[in-house]
N, C-alpha and C positions, 0 to 999 in steps of 0.2 A: 385980898386977904382971905376971904372966904374960899376962894378957889384953891389957894395953897393949902388950906386946912383940909379941904375935901380930898385933894390929891394925896396928901400925907396919910389920911385915914384909909383910903383905898389901898395904898401901898402897904400899910401895916397889916391890913386884912389879908392881902394876898400872901404876905410872908407867913403869917400865922397859919393860913390854909396849907401852904406848901410844907411847912414844918409838921403840921398835923398829919399830912399824908405820909411823910417819911416815917414818922413814929408808928403810924398804923401799919405800914408795910413791914417795918422791922418787927413789930409785934406778931404779925401773921407769920413771918418767916420763923421766928422763935417758937411759935406754937406748932408749926409743921415739924420742925426739928425735934421738938419734944414728943410729938405723936409718933414720929418715926422711931425714936429711941425706945419708946414704950412698946412698939410692935416687935423689935428685935428680941430674939431669945436671950434668956439670962446667960451671962458668961461670955457673950459675944463681944470680942474686943475689936477695936478699930484696926484695920490692917496697918502693920508697921511701915514706916517709910522705907523706900527702897534704898538698900545700902550699896554704896559704890564698891565694885569688885577691884581688887588690886591686880597689878600685872602678874604677880606670882600665882595668885589664885586662878586667874584666867588661863595662864599657861598650864596649870595642873588640870583644869577642866578640859582643855584642848587635848592634852595627853590621854586623859581618861576616855574621851570620846573616840580618839583614834584607836586606842587599844580595844575598845568595845567593837568598833567597826572591823578591826583586824581579826578579832575572835569570831565575829559573825561570818566573815568571809572564809576563814579557815574551816569553820564548822560546815559551811555550805560546800566547800571544796571536798571535804571528807565525805559528806553525804553523797555527792556526785560520784566520787570514786567507789564508794561502797555499792551504790546502785549499779554501776557498770560491772563491778566484780560479781554481784549477784546475778546480773543478766547473763554474763559469760558462764557462770557456774550452772545456771539453768539450761543454757544451750549445751553445755558439756554433758549434763545428766540426760538430756533428751537424745543426744547423739549416742551416748553409751547404751541407752535403752534400745535404740535402733540397731546398734552393733550386736547386742545380745539376742535381739529378735532374729536377725539374719543368721547369726551363728547357730541358733536353735533350729532354724529352717534348714540350714546346710547339714547339720547333724542328722536331722530327720531324713533328708534326701539320701545321705550316705548310708544310713541304716536300711533304707528301702533298697538301695543299690546292692548292699551286701545280701539282703534277703533274696533278691531276684537272682543274684549270682549263685547262691546256694541252691535255689530251685533249678536253675539251669544246670548246675553240676549234677543234681539228682537225675535230671532227664538224660544227661550225657551217660551217667552210669547205667541207666536202664537201656539206653541204646547199645552200650557195649555188651550188656548181658544178652540182648537180642542177637547181636552179631556173633557172639560165642555160640549161641544155640544154632544160629544159621550155619556156622562152620561145622558143628556136629552133624547137622542134617546133610551137609555137603559130603562130609566123610562117609556118612551112612549111604548116601546116594552112590558113591564110588563102590561101596561094598555090594550094593544092590545089583550092580552090573555083573558082578562075579557070583551072585547068588548067595552072598553072606548076610543079607538084611531081610527081615521079615516083612518090611514095607515095600510097596511097589515104587518104582522110580517116579511115577506121576504123583503119587501121594507125597513123596519126599520133596519133589519140586514145588508142590503147593505149599508145604510147610516152610520151605526156604523163602518163597515169595512172601509168605505171611510174616516171617521174621524180618525180612527186608523192609516191608511196609511199616511194621511197628518201630523198627530202628529209625527209619526216616521220619516218622511222626514224632518220636522223642527228640530227634535232632531239630526238627522244626520248632517244637515248643521250647527247647533249650535256646535256640536263636532268638525267639520272642522274648524270653526272660533276660537274655543278655542285652537285647536292644533296650528293654525297660531299665535295666541296670545302668546302661550307658546314658540314658536320658536323665536318670536321677543323679548320676555323677556330674553331668553337665550342669544341672540345676544347683547341685551342692557347690560347684565351683563358682557359679554366678552369685549365690548367696554369700559365699566367703569373700568374694571380691567386694561386694557391697559392705560386708561387715568390716573389712579392712579399711574401707573409705570412711565409714562412720567412726571407727576406732581412732583413726588419724585426726578426724575433726574433733573428737572428744578430747584428745590430748592437746590440740591447739587451743581449744576453748578453756580447758583447765589451766593452761599456761597463762592465757590472757587474764583469767579470773584471779590467779595468784599474783600476777603483776600488779593489778589494780588494788587488790587487798593489801599488798606490801606497801604500795605508795600511800594508801590511806593510813596504815599503821605508822609509817615514818612521819607523815604529816601530823598525826596526833601526838607523837613523841616530841616532835620539834616545837609544837606550840605556836602561838601567834607571833 
């Protein structure tokens, strides 16, 4: 009988101890929750529970996401087209600059050729004058044989030879200037050939630039 009472007493003590521990743990948890709430800033509300999205709302979200992606892709495509258009316009401007540079060089060579030809013509004119004087001396030499000239035949022959030498010298210089003129003309032709090539490249690049710019404009007008 005493053993039964002792067992009952121990069992009751164990139950009381277990219940006391549960109450203590619940109290500690409540204290912690209270401390946490006191630390939160005022006005902070607990996050609302997650709301279920309906099928219609989900479909609208999908449409909006697709439209945003289409707009981004269209914007990227327009940017790429604009970049290509600017690149071709830059190449066209560069080719046009080279065209103008070669045109200027060709014009400069042509001007030099004209100047050399004018100098050559001046030398030719001097040579003609020397030859006219030579003919006058020759006519006077014929008169000296009949005694109609005051100069001796030897003196006249010396003057004629002198005029021939001067005329030949002017012809030589005229040929030199004509050769220089021909060289400048050849250079002018070479520069004009290059200029034509760069002008053609300029037109091709301008056409490509306009094509890409037009495609970008059409894409912007069409929209996503």
